[in-house]
Backbone bond lengths (Angstrom), bond angles and torsions (degrees), N, CA, C in turn:
res aa  C-N    CA-C-N  psi(-1)  N-CA   C-N-CA  omega(-1)  CA-C   N-CA-C  phi
1 M - - - 1.466 - - 1.521 109.28 -
2 T 1.319 117.09 127.35 1.447 120.78 178.95 1.519 109.83 -82.82
3 D 1.343 114.97 166.68 1.456 119.47 178.92 1.525 111.45 -62.32
4 E 1.331 117.03 -24.98 1.460 120.93 -177.31 1.525 112.24 -83.03
5 T 1.318 118.27 -14.62 1.462 121.15 -177.39 1.517 110.13 -87.43
6 P 1.338 118.64 116.71 1.463 119.83 178.92 1.522 110.83 -68.64
7 S 1.323 116.19 143.98 1.456 121.53 178.60 1.518 109.62 -74.20
8 L 1.338 115.90 169.05 1.461 119.80 178.85 1.526 111.98 -60.47
9 P 1.348 120.48 -45.56 1.469 118.66 176.97 1.526 112.94 -56.88
10 K 1.345 117.31 -38.74 1.462 119.82 179.81 1.525 111.37 -69.81
11 L 1.326 117.47 -37.26 1.465 119.99 177.61 1.524 110.70 -64.16
12 I 1.335 116.19 -43.00 1.468 119.55 179.70 1.522 110.38 -65.35
13 A 1.333 116.69 -40.66 1.459 119.93 179.16 1.525 111.90 -63.61
14 S 1.341 116.63 -25.27 1.468 120.28 -178.42 1.525 113.04 -88.25
15 L 1.332 117.67 -4.16 1.463 119.81 179.13 1.531 109.89 -61.63
16 P 1.328 118.48 126.18 1.463 119.99 179.04 1.539 111.12 -63.06
17 Q 1.329 115.98 147.39 1.460 121.16 176.01 1.531 108.29 -78.70
18 S 1.325 114.50 84.30 1.460 120.74 -173.80 1.523 108.75 -148.50
19 E 1.326 116.76 156.96 1.465 120.32 176.05 1.518 111.21 -69.87
20 T 1.334 116.93 -22.48 1.472 121.41 176.87 1.529 108.83 -132.91
21 P 1.330 116.85 72.67 1.470 119.14 -178.44 1.528 111.70 -64.95
22 R 1.309 115.50 145.13 1.468 122.64 177.29 1.517 108.40 -120.64
23 I 1.321 115.92 138.45 1.455 120.14 -175.83 1.526 109.76 -145.85
24 P 1.326 118.31 139.22 1.468 120.04 175.01 1.520 110.47 -72.64
25 V 1.330 116.13 142.39 1.462 121.42 179.22 1.531 108.46 -97.72
26 P 1.335 118.01 110.69 1.470 119.94 -178.43 1.528 110.98 -65.64
27 E 1.331 116.21 145.42 1.463 120.26 179.25 1.524 111.69 -62.65
28 G 1.324 116.88 -26.25 1.450 120.31 177.90 1.515 113.98 -68.59
29 W 1.338 116.70 -6.88 1.468 121.81 174.95 1.523 111.71 -109.17
30 H 1.325 117.19 12.81 1.463 120.59 -177.45 1.532 111.52 -81.37
31 Q 1.324 113.52 151.95 1.466 123.22 170.01 1.521 105.51 -126.24
32 G 1.339 115.48 92.95 1.457 118.14 -170.65 1.515 109.62 72.13
33 R 1.327 116.67 -128.47 1.465 120.46 -177.51 1.511 113.08 -94.87
34 T 1.321 117.74 7.88 1.457 120.82 -178.92 1.520 110.57 -131.94
35 A 1.307 115.85 164.95 1.458 120.16 175.43 1.526 109.75 -66.84
36 Y 1.315 116.47 145.69 1.461 121.94 173.05 1.531 109.01 -53.46
37 G 1.340 115.86 132.31 1.454 120.19 -175.64 1.518 113.88 -60.09
38 G 1.331 116.86 -34.92 1.453 119.77 177.67 1.516 112.27 -65.63
39 L 1.343 116.97 -32.91 1.462 120.30 176.79 1.523 110.47 -66.88
40 S 1.338 117.38 -47.66 1.467 120.56 179.25 1.518 110.69 -58.07
41 T 1.337 116.77 -42.41 1.464 120.86 -179.46 1.520 110.92 -66.37
42 A 1.337 117.14 -44.02 1.463 120.85 -178.63 1.528 111.40 -65.03
43 L 1.340 117.32 -43.19 1.460 120.05 178.93 1.521 111.39 -64.88
44 A 1.334 116.44 -39.87 1.463 119.83 177.96 1.518 110.94 -63.69
45 L 1.330 116.94 -42.36 1.459 120.27 179.16 1.528 110.67 -63.85
46 A 1.326 117.23 -42.28 1.461 120.53 178.57 1.530 111.14 -61.94
47 A 1.336 117.01 -39.32 1.464 120.82 178.25 1.524 110.92 -65.64
48 V 1.324 116.99 -39.82 1.470 121.21 177.95 1.529 110.14 -64.25
49 Q 1.321 116.69 -45.66 1.465 120.44 -179.43 1.527 111.55 -62.69
50 A 1.327 116.66 -35.68 1.460 119.92 179.25 1.531 111.34 -69.57
51 R 1.314 116.92 -35.09 1.470 120.21 -177.46 1.526 111.44 -80.11
52 W 1.339 116.26 -34.61 1.473 120.36 179.15 1.530 108.42 -125.03
53 P 1.326 118.23 80.92 1.467 121.25 -173.22 1.527 114.72 -71.84
54 D 1.317 118.38 -10.41 1.467 121.17 -176.59 1.528 112.92 -102.61
55 L 1.324 117.20 22.05 1.462 119.97 -178.34 1.527 111.13 -71.15
56 P 1.350 117.56 151.03 1.469 119.90 169.17 1.528 109.72 -69.46
57 P 1.326 118.26 176.11 1.470 120.20 -177.06 1.531 112.67 -61.78
58 L 1.335 115.53 147.46 1.461 121.34 173.86 1.521 109.64 -68.01
59 R 1.337 116.76 133.15 1.459 120.01 179.37 1.513 113.14 -121.88
60 S 1.341 117.79 -21.51 1.458 118.99 -177.59 1.524 110.06 -160.98
61 A 1.343 115.34 152.27 1.460 120.83 175.22 1.518 108.96 -144.34
62 Q 1.322 116.32 132.44 1.460 123.27 174.64 1.525 106.84 -109.38
63 V 1.325 116.40 116.66 1.461 121.71 -172.24 1.524 109.54 -117.10
64 A 1.323 116.30 123.67 1.465 121.59 176.35 1.523 108.36 -111.88
65 F 1.337 116.10 120.45 1.462 121.78 178.01 1.529 107.70 -91.08
66 I 1.318 116.65 99.45 1.460 121.86 -168.44 1.522 112.52 -95.47
67 G 1.315 116.66 -40.73 1.457 120.75 -178.98 1.507 110.25 -152.85
68 P 1.340 117.40 175.69 1.469 120.19 -177.98 1.522 112.22 -69.75
69 V 1.325 114.68 145.85 1.463 122.40 174.52 1.523 106.84 -118.12
70 A 1.317 116.76 109.23 1.465 121.46 -179.05 1.521 108.43 -151.19
71 G 1.329 114.67 165.87 1.453 119.10 -178.12 1.511 110.61 72.99
72 S 1.317 116.75 -120.28 1.460 122.68 179.21 1.521 109.05 -107.54
73 A 1.334 116.51 128.10 1.459 121.19 -177.46 1.525 110.58 -113.53
74 E 1.312 116.17 137.30 1.460 122.60 176.57 1.524 108.94 -109.36
75 I 1.331 116.22 136.70 1.465 121.51 -179.51 1.522 108.61 -108.63
76 R 1.327 115.70 116.46 1.459 122.19 -179.45 1.527 108.74 -110.01
77 T 1.315 117.07 126.60 1.460 121.10 -175.77 1.523 110.93 -122.56
78 E 1.330 115.02 147.61 1.470 120.44 -178.52 1.523 109.64 -146.43
79 L 1.314 116.65 129.52 1.461 121.73 174.24 1.525 108.13 -77.71
80 L 1.319 117.05 114.58 1.466 121.72 -178.80 1.526 111.89 -83.48
81 R 1.310 115.67 -42.39 1.469 120.08 178.88 1.513 109.22 -164.27
82 R 1.322 116.20 142.76 1.460 120.80 173.34 1.521 109.27 -134.82
83 G 1.333 115.73 119.40 1.451 121.35 178.23 1.515 111.12 -106.58
84 R 1.318 116.03 -159.90 1.460 119.90 -177.28 1.524 112.46 -69.78
85 S 1.346 116.87 -31.52 1.467 118.24 -176.35 1.526 113.60 -127.10
86 A 1.323 117.60 -11.02 1.469 119.58 -174.80 1.522 111.44 -134.47
87 A 1.332 115.32 151.17 1.462 122.08 175.95 1.522 109.04 -135.58
88 Y 1.333 115.79 135.86 1.457 122.57 175.86 1.526 107.87 -110.53
89 I 1.328 116.22 125.53 1.460 120.74 -179.46 1.518 108.91 -130.93
90 Q 1.318 115.91 131.71 1.460 120.98 177.01 1.515 109.25 -98.88
91 A 1.328 115.67 137.72 1.464 121.51 176.00 1.523 108.43 -128.67
92 D 1.311 116.30 126.96 1.465 122.43 176.04 1.522 108.94 -111.20
93 V 1.325 115.58 132.13 1.463 121.31 173.60 1.522 106.66 -104.83
94 V 1.326 116.53 113.49 1.464 122.63 -172.88 1.522 109.21 -113.98
95 A 1.323 116.61 134.97 1.459 121.77 178.64 1.515 109.55 -138.41
96 D 1.324 116.74 138.36 1.471 122.50 178.78 1.527 111.45 52.47
97 G 1.315 116.39 36.47 1.449 120.73 176.35 1.513 115.23 80.06
98 G 1.337 117.80 -2.17 1.450 120.37 -178.46 1.525 111.86 -117.51
99 L 1.313 114.94 151.50 1.458 120.26 179.27 1.521 109.46 -74.65
100 G 1.322 115.99 122.37 1.453 120.53 -179.96 1.508 113.20 -97.49
101 V 1.347 116.64 -51.44 1.456 122.07 -177.39 1.525 108.73 -136.24
102 R 1.318 116.44 135.01 1.478 121.48 173.88 1.518 108.25 -121.43
103 I 1.321 115.60 127.59 1.459 121.51 -175.32 1.522 109.86 -126.99
104 T 1.313 116.26 134.92 1.456 121.53 169.05 1.520 107.85 -109.69
105 F 1.334 115.98 112.94 1.461 121.85 177.74 1.526 109.27 -93.70
106 V 1.311 116.29 139.59 1.460 122.14 175.10 1.527 108.09 -118.46
107 F 1.316 115.87 118.24 1.452 122.63 177.07 1.523 107.82 -109.29
108 M 1.329 117.49 133.76 1.464 119.17 -175.17 1.523 111.00 -151.42
109 S 1.322 115.29 136.74 1.457 121.03 176.01 1.518 110.27 -78.57
110 A 1.329 116.08 153.08 1.462 120.74 175.93 1.526 109.89 -66.71
111 R 1.310 115.90 150.54 1.467 120.91 177.75 1.521 108.87 -141.64
112 E 1.308 116.29 154.93 1.457 121.08 179.16 1.520 110.29 -70.19
113 S 1.337 115.96 140.16 1.457 121.44 178.00 1.520 109.17 -154.31
114 H 1.345 115.97 145.64 1.466 119.44 177.29 1.530 110.99 -78.75
115 V 1.345 116.81 -10.05 1.461 121.49 179.69 1.526 108.98 -89.94
116 D 1.320 116.87 124.78 1.463 121.16 -180.00 1.524 108.87 -144.02
117 A 1.340 115.95 94.03 1.467 121.58 -179.24 1.526 108.16 -129.99
118 P 1.322 117.84 85.49 1.470 120.57 -176.04 1.524 112.19 -66.46
119 A 1.321 114.68 153.74 1.467 120.07 177.09 1.523 109.63 -67.71
120 A 1.326 115.59 148.51 1.456 120.64 -178.63 1.524 110.80 -68.19
121 G 1.306 115.62 134.15 1.453 120.74 174.32 1.519 110.27 -94.37
122 I 1.313 116.09 -167.34 1.453 123.10 177.00 1.516 107.13 -117.71
123 A 1.323 116.37 131.39 1.463 119.57 -179.52 1.526 109.83 -58.28
124 P 1.351 117.59 137.27 1.473 119.68 -177.79 1.524 113.60 -52.69
125 D 1.346 118.09 -35.84 1.459 118.26 -179.07 1.518 112.35 -76.26
126 A 1.370 116.60 -4.63 1.458 120.01 176.76 1.524 111.79 -94.30
127 L 1.323 116.40 -7.65 1.449 118.97 -179.77 1.529 109.52 -75.22
128 P 1.334 117.99 116.82 1.467 120.05 -176.16 1.525 111.24 -75.06
129 P 1.321 117.98 155.13 1.463 120.42 176.33 1.518 110.74 -68.94
130 R 1.320 115.49 149.80 1.466 120.44 178.43 1.528 108.26 -86.28
131 S 1.314 115.19 70.36 1.469 119.42 -172.14 1.519 113.20 -118.65
132 H 1.312 117.52 5.25 1.467 119.67 -176.63 1.531 109.37 -122.50
133 P 1.334 118.65 92.22 1.466 120.09 -179.22 1.524 111.42 -57.71
134 L 1.335 115.53 149.28 1.452 120.92 177.20 1.518 110.15 -59.22
135 E 1.323 115.81 133.43 1.460 120.34 176.20 1.525 109.20 -77.74
136 I 1.305 116.61 119.11 1.462 121.71 -177.73 1.531 109.14 -83.63
137 T 1.328 116.36 127.68 1.458 121.71 176.15 1.520 108.55 -127.98
138 R 1.318 116.22 171.86 1.464 119.38 -178.86 1.518 112.39 -69.01
139 H 1.338 117.61 -12.67 1.451 120.27 -179.07 1.535 113.04 -90.17
140 I 1.329 117.82 -1.76 1.454 120.66 179.99 1.528 109.27 -70.88
141 P 1.354 119.56 125.66 1.470 120.83 -179.00 1.522 111.91 -70.63
142 A 1.336 115.34 162.58 1.465 121.50 -173.65 1.518 112.69 -60.71
143 F 1.336 118.51 -37.65 1.464 120.85 -173.07 1.524 112.93 -62.82
144 I 1.335 117.31 -22.49 1.467 121.05 -177.25 1.531 110.73 -59.76
145 G 1.333 117.58 -25.80 1.459 120.44 178.68 1.516 113.73 -61.80
146 N 1.335 118.23 -15.42 1.456 122.24 178.58 1.524 112.73 -86.07
147 F 1.342 116.63 -1.34 1.456 121.63 -176.18 1.519 110.90 -125.34
148 E 1.317 115.81 157.85 1.451 123.02 164.12 1.519 106.89 -105.97
149 L 1.322 117.28 128.61 1.461 122.26 -176.06 1.520 109.92 -130.61
150 F 1.325 116.04 136.44 1.454 122.30 176.78 1.520 109.43 -131.38
151 S 1.322 116.48 136.84 1.452 121.34 175.54 1.520 109.92 -69.98
152 T 1.318 116.51 146.46 1.466 120.64 176.45 1.521 111.52 -86.55
153 G 1.333 117.10 -16.13 1.450 120.39 -178.52 1.512 113.96 79.89
154 E 1.358 118.57 6.65 1.463 119.90 -176.25 1.525 112.82 -95.93
155 E 1.329 117.38 -1.67 1.457 119.65 -176.39 1.523 111.28 -82.34
156 E 1.312 113.65 151.87 1.461 120.43 178.27 1.522 108.42 -126.21
157 N 1.319 117.00 141.29 1.463 120.38 178.19 1.521 110.55 -58.93
158 G 1.326 115.61 137.31 1.449 120.40 178.65 1.516 114.45 84.13
159 R 1.329 117.79 -4.63 1.458 120.80 179.35 1.522 108.98 -102.16
160 G 1.309 117.59 134.83 1.455 121.53 -175.78 1.510 112.34 -80.98
161 H 1.330 116.63 64.69 1.461 120.70 -178.42 1.519 109.72 -144.35
162 I 1.334 116.11 138.45 1.462 122.35 175.89 1.517 107.90 -134.57
163 S 1.325 116.84 138.00 1.466 120.81 172.89 1.516 108.80 -143.28
164 R 1.325 115.16 142.54 1.461 121.45 -178.59 1.533 109.52 -145.54
165 W 1.338 115.71 144.12 1.445 120.65 160.84 1.515 106.36 -79.65
166 A 1.322 117.85 133.64 1.460 120.25 -175.54 1.523 110.39 -142.65
167 R 1.316 114.44 146.12 1.465 119.73 169.75 1.521 108.98 -154.82
168 L 1.319 116.19 152.90 1.458 121.91 174.69 1.520 109.61 -71.85
169 R 1.315 116.39 140.52 1.460 119.19 177.51 1.530 110.82 -65.27
170 D 1.319 116.50 -36.73 1.466 121.11 176.35 1.523 107.83 -126.93
171 R 1.315 117.30 115.04 1.463 122.53 179.83 1.524 110.77 -129.54
172 D 1.321 116.40 15.83 1.456 122.02 -174.16 1.529 111.08 -58.55
173 G 1.336 115.73 121.45 1.455 121.26 175.75 1.512 115.53 77.89
174 L 1.330 119.01 3.63 1.459 120.67 -177.33 1.521 111.17 -71.28
175 D 1.322 116.91 140.11 1.456 121.55 167.99 1.531 107.83 -62.59
176 P 1.351 118.54 135.31 1.474 119.81 -177.35 1.528 113.52 -56.80
177 M 1.327 118.07 -34.74 1.457 120.21 179.41 1.527 111.17 -68.26
178 V 1.322 116.82 -37.79 1.466 120.62 176.80 1.524 109.86 -65.25
179 E 1.336 116.05 -38.89 1.462 120.59 177.79 1.529 110.93 -62.07
180 I 1.342 116.85 -44.16 1.464 120.85 178.26 1.525 110.60 -63.34
181 A 1.340 116.57 -42.22 1.467 120.27 178.87 1.519 110.91 -60.15
182 A 1.330 116.42 -37.39 1.461 120.23 -178.08 1.515 112.12 -74.22
183 I 1.318 117.48 -33.28 1.461 120.65 -172.02 1.523 113.21 -96.60
184 G 1.340 116.87 -17.08 1.462 119.72 -172.53 1.512 115.30 -68.87
185 D 1.340 117.45 -19.63 1.462 121.43 -178.43 1.522 111.35 -110.67
186 V 1.345 116.65 21.09 1.457 120.52 -171.45 1.529 113.46 -74.03
187 L 1.332 117.90 -23.69 1.461 120.50 -177.26 1.532 111.75 -77.71
188 P 1.328 117.35 148.66 1.460 119.06 168.67 1.526 109.37 -69.18
189 P 1.323 119.09 160.71 1.461 119.85 177.85 1.521 111.52 -54.98
190 A 1.324 116.17 136.80 1.463 120.11 -178.06 1.526 111.79 -62.78
191 A 1.340 117.23 -24.93 1.466 120.10 178.89 1.521 112.08 -62.11
192 M 1.319 117.74 -20.15 1.463 120.02 179.43 1.527 111.16 -65.93
193 R 1.324 117.62 -19.58 1.465 120.57 175.68 1.532 111.07 -69.80
194 L 1.343 115.77 -14.81 1.457 120.32 179.55 1.528 111.96 -98.57
195 F 1.323 117.57 -5.01 1.459 120.95 -177.02 1.528 110.99 -64.88
196 T 1.327 116.16 137.89 1.467 121.71 168.47 1.520 110.38 -104.57
197 Q 1.325 117.29 -7.73 1.452 123.37 173.07 1.520 107.73 -149.07
198 F 1.332 116.63 149.20 1.453 120.40 -176.73 1.518 110.53 -80.09
199 G 1.343 116.72 144.03 1.447 122.30 177.14 1.513 110.23 -162.18
200 P 1.326 117.52 165.33 1.468 120.58 -177.58 1.522 112.65 -70.86
201 I 1.326 114.25 154.31 1.469 122.25 175.90 1.530 107.84 -135.73
202 S 1.330 116.58 164.90 1.462 120.39 177.51 1.524 109.05 -150.66
203 S 1.335 116.31 120.83 1.461 119.93 175.25 1.525 109.17 -70.34
204 M 1.328 117.00 131.41 1.456 121.68 -177.95 1.530 111.78 -98.34
205 N 1.326 116.12 -42.22 1.459 119.08 176.13 1.521 109.67 -153.68
206 W 1.322 114.49 167.31 1.459 121.53 -176.56 1.516 107.99 -151.99
207 Q 1.312 117.15 126.29 1.459 122.11 177.18 1.520 107.75 -118.14
208 I 1.329 117.31 121.97 1.457 120.95 179.67 1.521 109.68 -124.62
209 N 1.331 116.26 135.92 1.457 122.79 179.10 1.520 109.20 -120.15
210 L 1.326 116.54 127.48 1.454 122.19 -179.97 1.526 109.43 -88.30
211 L 1.321 116.29 133.08 1.462 121.91 -175.03 1.519 112.86 -100.17
212 T 1.304 117.60 -1.90 1.456 122.18 179.83 1.518 108.90 -144.71
213 E 1.317 116.38 153.60 1.458 120.28 179.60 1.527 112.23 -83.07
214 A 1.325 117.17 -17.52 1.461 120.56 -176.13 1.529 110.00 -141.22
215 P 1.332 118.49 81.89 1.474 120.66 -179.45 1.521 111.68 -61.15
216 Q 1.328 115.56 135.64 1.463 121.08 178.20 1.524 109.36 -139.92
217 T 1.336 115.61 145.76 1.451 120.93 175.82 1.516 108.69 -154.18
218 E 1.317 116.62 174.18 1.454 121.54 -177.46 1.521 111.06 -90.93
219 D 1.316 115.87 122.18 1.462 122.40 171.87 1.528 113.38 56.56
220 G 1.326 116.62 30.43 1.461 120.84 175.13 1.504 116.77 79.91
221 W 1.354 118.25 4.32 1.462 120.65 -176.15 1.521 111.63 -88.16
222 W 1.341 115.75 131.95 1.466 122.91 175.75 1.521 108.81 -127.50
223 L 1.306 116.16 143.11 1.466 121.19 176.12 1.527 107.80 -98.01
224 V 1.332 116.52 114.80 1.460 122.65 -177.08 1.517 108.22 -108.72
225 R 1.348 116.41 129.32 1.466 120.49 -175.12 1.531 109.49 -130.93
226 S 1.327 116.49 146.07 1.461 121.65 -179.70 1.522 109.74 -146.68
227 T 1.347 116.38 134.65 1.461 121.75 -177.90 1.524 109.55 -135.14
228 V 1.323 116.37 135.08 1.465 121.84 179.52 1.525 111.15 -66.13
229 D 1.328 116.51 132.33 1.463 122.04 168.68 1.525 110.27 -88.76
230 H 1.339 114.94 -44.48 1.464 120.33 177.72 1.521 108.32 -157.02
231 A 1.314 117.26 156.24 1.466 122.97 173.36 1.525 106.49 -148.25
232 R 1.327 115.36 109.52 1.473 119.51 -175.81 1.526 108.95 -162.20
233 A 1.326 115.45 146.97 1.464 122.77 173.87 1.529 112.25 55.86
234 G 1.327 116.21 39.10 1.454 120.15 175.06 1.511 115.39 78.73
235 A 1.322 117.39 19.28 1.458 120.30 178.84 1.522 109.49 -148.37
236 S 1.311 115.58 155.01 1.458 119.91 176.35 1.519 109.61 -141.37
237 G 1.323 115.44 152.68 1.459 122.53 172.97 1.514 108.11 -120.08
238 Q 1.319 116.71 148.37 1.455 120.01 -179.73 1.519 110.35 -145.98
239 H 1.328 115.71 150.46 1.458 120.01 171.27 1.512 108.32 -108.90
240 M 1.324 116.12 146.74 1.453 122.45 -170.10 1.521 110.12 -135.49
241 S 1.319 116.00 160.20 1.462 120.40 175.94 1.513 110.01 -150.60
242 I 1.322 114.95 154.93 1.452 122.33 175.47 1.520 107.84 -125.31
243 H 1.331 116.01 129.75 1.467 121.90 179.55 1.519 109.00 -122.38
244 N 1.324 115.99 151.34 1.458 118.96 176.07 1.524 109.98 -87.49
245 S 1.319 116.87 -175.61 1.465 121.52 -174.81 1.523 112.31 -67.26
246 R 1.329 117.58 -16.88 1.472 121.09 177.26 1.525 112.20 -92.47
247 G 1.329 116.55 1.09 1.450 120.93 179.93 1.510 114.14 86.94
248 E 1.330 118.13 3.85 1.459 121.56 -178.92 1.526 109.94 -76.52
249 A 1.322 116.36 137.35 1.460 120.55 178.21 1.529 109.79 -71.67
250 I 1.322 116.70 126.08 1.456 123.05 -177.98 1.524 111.27 -105.74
251 A 1.329 116.97 -34.29 1.463 121.07 -178.00 1.520 109.43 -155.49
252 T 1.324 115.48 151.75 1.454 122.19 170.15 1.519 107.83 -123.05
253 A 1.331 116.07 156.92 1.456 119.39 -176.42 1.514 110.57 -156.33
254 T 1.317 115.32 162.08 1.465 122.60 170.21 1.517 107.72 -132.72
255 Q 1.332 115.83 157.06 1.463 120.30 179.81 1.511 110.30 -149.18
256 F 1.340 115.39 142.75 1.456 122.69 176.09 1.518 107.69 -113.17
257 V 1.335 116.67 129.74 1.468 122.02 -170.79 1.518 110.18 -129.66
258 A 1.333 117.18 134.10 1.461 122.40 172.82 1.520 109.17 -87.36
259 L 1.327 116.49 134.94 1.466 123.17 -178.41 1.530 108.50 -114.33
260 F 1.321 117.03 120.13 1.458 121.20 -179.69 1.520 109.62 -104.76
261 V 1.327 115.92 50.70 1.456 120.76 -178.29 1.515 108.77 -151.47
């Protein structure tokens, strides 16, 4: 991240107090010709929280990456339904007159249930040390400068799996859910571990489910993991997870990616 690139907390603080806030997308947050998907999701979530401050905790988000988001982006939000325990809110990120990202957020209060099957965590002794800095190459997109990333050392060549310790360089005052939204899409597609030649990719959609109402970790570090389910005919699917510094599962996700190689 350059000195000229505003951090995520500063971008959120600059959001106009409006039902349809508009904000310029800095090039330092770009992923190719569009804004990093995690940034669009985080800004949309912050706009929703500002408009409806009494929402229950975020539990799920369905994100469709429809077109590029660059230049000046407008965030349009709409309450689809609000019941006794859940609220559905749609957020559209529009740029240059076209729809870039459409998100359906699901906010839901906890409720009593006889079913209790927590997601699997990672044993503390399996958590690798954060001792392998990310190798910087010319293919690293601009937005990566806003993060600190460390390899876990668990990847093997030819295996469709990627894992990284990750944290935002500036996260001061961020809502934990906004932080998760920003960091959850930070990894490149896991199918890239199978590439024998470099080529462009494009995330098509992303579904993330939050497993706790109040995510917490040590010093901003999250372990983000992604594994290929399939890669065929120019597309791949992957399942993903986010763990805190204690190895507890914080979120699970899936993603569908177009491969132009």
